[in-house]
N, C-alpha and C positions, 0 to 999 in steps of 0.2 A: 553571170551574177550569182552570188550566194543565195541559197533558198530563202533565207530570212529577208533578204532585200526584195526578192520577187514577191514574197508573201505580203510584205508591207505595201508594195506598190498596188497589189490587187486589193488589199483592204481599203486603200484610199479611193480607188475607182469604184468599189462596191458602195462605199459610204455615200458618195456623191451621185449614185444612180447611173454610172456609166461602166458597168462591169466588162463590157465587150469593146471598150475603146482601144484603138490601135496605138501602141506605144513603141517608139524607136529609141533605143539607148545607144549613144554614139560618142566616140572620142573626137569626131570631126563635127562639132556642133554647128558652127557657123556655115561650113560647107554643106551640111545636110539641110539646113534651113534654106539656104540659097537655091539648092537644087530642087527642093520639094515645093517651095512656095513661089509662084511666079511674080509676086509683088515684093519679094525680099532680096532682090539681086544685090542691094547695097547693105544688107543687114550686118550689124556688128553686135557682139555680145557684151562688150564692156559698157558699164554704166557708171555714173558718178559714185554710186554706193557699192560697186563691186562688179561681178560678172554674172550674167543671167544663168540660172540653173536649169530652166525648162521653158519651152514655148510651144503653144498649140497653134498649128497652121492648117489652113485649108489647101489641100494639094490641087493639082490641075484637074483631078477627077472630082473635086469638091468634097472629098472625104476628110474630116478633121483628123489630124494625127498629133499626138503628144510626142514632142522630141525632147529627150532628156540629155543634158550635158553631163556625161559620165564623170568627168574630172571634177566638176563642182558639186553635182547633186549626190554623188555616191562616194566622194572622197572625203578626206579629212576626218572630222569628228562627227559627221552626220549620223544620227541615230536612226533606228527603224521608225520611230515616231515621226522624225523629221521627213523621212522619205514618204511615209504614208500621207502626211499633211500636204506635201508638195503635189503628190498625185491627185489627192482630193481637190486641190485648188485647180490643177490643170483640167480635171474632169468637169469642173464648172465651165471652163472655156469651151469644152466639147459640147456641153449642153446648149450654150449660147450659139455656137456655130451651127448646131443641128437645127435650130429654130431661126436661123438667119438674123440673130440679134447680136452678133459679135461685131467688133470694131470694123468699120469700113472707111478708112481715111481717104481713099481715093474719091469717094463721092463728094466729100467736103471740098477737096481740092478743085474739083471741076465746077462747083457751084458758087464758090466764094473766093474773094481775093486771098492772097497767100496768108497774111497775118490773121485774118478772120478765120480762115480754114484751120490755122494752127490752134486758135482758141477753142474752136469746136472739137478739134481732134483731141486736145487735152481733156476736155470735158467728157468725151465719149470713152476714152481709155479709163479715166477715173471711175465712171459709172460702171463699166464692165467689171473692174476690180472690186468695187463696192459690192456689187451683186453677189460675186463669188464669196467674198469674205463674210458677207451677211449670212449666206448659206452655211459656211463652215462654222460660224459661231453657233448657229442653231443646232448643228450636229455635235457640238461639244468640243471642237478643236480649240486649242489655246490661241491667243492673239499672235499674229504674224510678227516675227522678229523685226521686220521692217518698221513696225509701228510702235515698238516698245520705247520706254523713256530714253534709254541710252542712244538708240538710233535717232529719235526725234531731236535730241540735243545736237548730234552731229549734223543732221540735215538742216536744222535751223541755222547753224553756223555756215554751212556751205551756201545756202540760199542768200544769206546776208552778205557773204563775201562776193558772191556772183553779182549781186545788185551793186555793191560798192565798187567793184571793179569796172562794171559797165558805166557807172556814172562818172568815174574818174579816168576813163579812156580818152586821151586827147583827140579832139576833132572828130568824135564819133558821130556818125549820121543817125538821124532818128530811126531809120529802119534797122540798122545794126544794133542800136540800143534796145529796140523792141525785141529783136531776135535773141539777144543775150539774156534779157530778163525772162522772156517766155521759156527759154531753154531751162533756166533755173526753176521757174515755176512748175514746169511739167512734172519733174520727179517728185517735188514736194506735194503737189496737188494729188498725185496718185497715192502718196503715203497717207495723206489725210483721208483719202477714200478707204484705204486699208483700215485705219483707225476707226473711222465712222462705221464701216461695215461691221466691225466687231462690236462696237457700242450699240448699234441698232439691233443686231442679231442677238446679242447677249441680253438685251431687254432692260438694262439699267446703266446709268452713267457711271463708269468706273474710272474714267480719266478726267482729271482737272489740271489746268495749267500750273497749279501750285505744286504739283509733283515734279516739275522741272526745276533746274537750278535757277539762281537769280538771273544769270545770263539768259538761260532758256526762256524764262518768263518774260523778260524784257523783249526779246525778239519775237516770241509768240504774240505778244500784245501788238507789236508793230506790224507783223506780217499776217496774222490771223484775226486776233481780237474778237470782237462781237460777231464777226461773220461765222464763227464756229457754230453758234446756236442756229443760225439761219441755214447753214450747210446741213446740219443734222436733221432739221425739220424737212428740208427738201429730200434728203436721202431716205428718210423714213417712208416717203411716198413711192419709192422705187422698189419693185419686188426683188427677192433674191434670185439667184441664177436658176434655181429649179422651178420657178414659176414664170409663165409667159408674161 
């Protein structure tokens, strides 16, 4: 890697208090995840909004490792600031892994029926991302691209289309309907956690639905509405990633 990229990565780790975190940069991102993490044998990097740039995993030796997708994280028009922010975010996951506060979806799957476990899993993933983004906001990093207005517009459309498609699928079973809707909800719930983390960490409300287009405002009201204030109130009670 170029020296400026390595330096940016180190700055991100330093800022989040994980200067000595182990980082693996690879062109075989999915293969590396599957080999290193015993719970990720079916892992895929594609998401509705793109391809994953990095993931922090706990290896078989229980040591958290940041795995960087070289083609995505270091390619294209990624700036040094982008790389630094990405590593600061992943360092937050390292902090949570180190205190056994990271996501553990397997425990929900054993204790609850499948759909209930899915709901709990969505909530847990969202809270983990919220805690990290809250920390990054207090460190002075800008809002994540995932939570900006343009991205919100696109995701509101995607979620609306997912729900519409599920409702109009002929002869769909209640379980399949639930699975389709929950799949759409998952990504958007995590995005709301990104947005809320920045709002809470920044210390004042900088986002209002009126910043969205007419289309966006309509679908925000249908899909989020008054629950946004309640969500922020809940999330303010949850500490950032650098606090137990």
